[in-house]
KOLLOLO-712117 format. One record per residue (C-alpha): residue in three letters; x, y, z. Coordinates in steps of 0.001 Angstrom, whole numbers, plus 500000, padded with zeros to 6 digits. Layout:
N
alaXYZ
...
//
This chain:
191
unk610311434589823389
unk612116437252821383
unk614688434695820207
unk611975432576818591
unk611373432813814858
unk608806430360813560
unk608713429170809960
unk605164428438808795
unk604916426180805763
unk601499425386804296
unk599737424670801021
unk598312428166800559
unk598324431723801878
unk595040431361803763
unk596345428329805681
unk599515430278806563
unk597407433206807802
unk595213430961809976
unk598186429116811465
unk599994432406812113
unk596923433705813952
unk596792430557816104
unk600530430836816856
unk600037434420817999
unk597008433535820090
unk598925430793821906
unk602371432421822165
unk601650436139821871
unk601723438617819007
unk605392439485819545
unk606542436081818237
unk608204436471814837
unk606998434295811983
unk608060433771808414
unk605753431966806024
unk605963430034802815
unk602806429025800954
unk603507426405798323
unk600330426861796244
unk599500423165796377
unk600398419901798050
unk602641418577795270
unk604726421772795273
unk604975421636799059
unk606467418146798905
unk608715419009795955
unk610221422123797514
unk609974421397801247
unk613596420388801852
unk615016423389799987
unk612570425838801600
unk613363424564805094
unk617064425180804449
unk616347428713803219
unk614079429484806193
unk616712428093808569
unk619369430302806982
unk616996433264807461
unk617019432688811216
unk614005430451811729
unk614584428047814617
unk611104426508814907
unk609308424898811974
unk605619424117811492
unk604659422231808354
unk600925422013807620
unk599702419594804957
unk596080418531804494
unk595236414836804517
unk593545414649801144
unk591150412065799764
unk592066409552797121
unk590304410737793931
unk589670407159792781
unk587800405869795828
unk587121409034797930
unk588739407504801020
unk591259409455803050
unk594882408857802141
unk597166407341804762
unk598129409806807484
unk601031407545808517
unk602431407522804975
unk602058411291804591
unk603689411988807963
unk606544409628807112
unk607100411359803783
unk607063414836805327
unk609410413698808121
unk611835412338805524
unk611678415540803475
unk612336417655806560
unk614981415393808110
unk617877417658807105
unk616624420267809550
unk617985418991812827
unk615859421305814940
unk614061419540817751
unk611453422256817401
unk609714420953814321
unk606053420012814074
unk604172418396811225
unk600468419208811403
unk598104417132809276
unk594510418390809420
unk592087415666808375
unk591063416532804836
unk591394420317805274
unk592281422860807932
unk588735424237807494
unk587440421185809402
unk588708422887812569
unk586126425647812164
unk583308423082812322
unk584294422323815939
unk583114425690817276
unk579401426599817467
unk580176430339817440
unk582256430093814260
unk579590427991812550
unk576921430483813630
unk579060433362812320
unk579282431668808928
unk575770430300808578
unk573575432135811038
unk571037429723812473
unk571409427245809589
unk574305425124810769
unk575615423549813900
unk579054422551815090
unk580181418978814660
unk581559416933817574
unk583864415062815154
unk584918417571812459
unk587404415089810995
unk584417413076809738
unk583116415912807534
unk583760415259803882
unk584880418426802025
unk584712420760805060
unk585731423835803046
unk582963423276800505
unk580485422627803319
unk581413426004804877
unk580822427704801521
unk577470425940801216
unk576534426896804789
unk577285430562804071
unk575055430887801001
unk572393433532801421
unk569047433915799655
unk570729434929796406
unk572838431741796605
unk575997433827796828
unk578352432482799520
unk579517434850802246
unk582443432606803256
unk585714432189801391
unk589056430869802564
unk590199434505802795
unk588114434558806008
unk590257431868807670
unk592467434386809486
unk589409436055811037
unk587849432687811890
unk591108431578813557
unk590808434695815734
unk587325433628816832
unk588019429900817185
unk587599428414820668
unk591046426849821108
unk590043424496823922
unk586943423189822168
unk588789422713818889
unk591575420872820744
unk589016418485822218
unk587408417793818857
unk590353417853816409
unk593466415824817192
unk595647417642814633
unk594737420972816231
unk595316419582819722
unk598805418395818757
unk599632421780817222
unk598554423668820349
unk600416421197822572
unk603575421745820489
unk603227425535820695
unk602685425453824461
unk605818423324824866
unk608045426046823383
//
């Protein structure tokens, strides 16, 4: 695996950190990664093609692009996953690598954490419980923040905890409950 260098592209630093942790859990800590956090979905789409070329020139030979499936602000319904995937495929088409994966967590990557009872207990103590269908949770990140509020109403959870939570996450259970996670793990195991 020493000849593998994985480019991780996501909307923010905390998503990159969580994905990197999952990559290392599946493939081993010796796998080299290089990340690029776009600081937002519009920037990710705008700069994706150019960043993929740069990462390829820096020796990356496997590419993982993570983009949340956001909600439409006008009607609160989820945007089209097919349309988003098609757009990201088109933007990344210049990279001819067969080892490219587009991961689209439903609404937010934080939904994955709702799949695991131990992670939910870590965040909320006895207050919350895992969800069998985390993709159905509206605003999963905000719900984690709400779950973590203590008596003083100050939340204990922030997205900076995602790396640690990815370390705790039950990979098999999350794969059963979250199709985007399952596809990511399947891709990693195929390498």
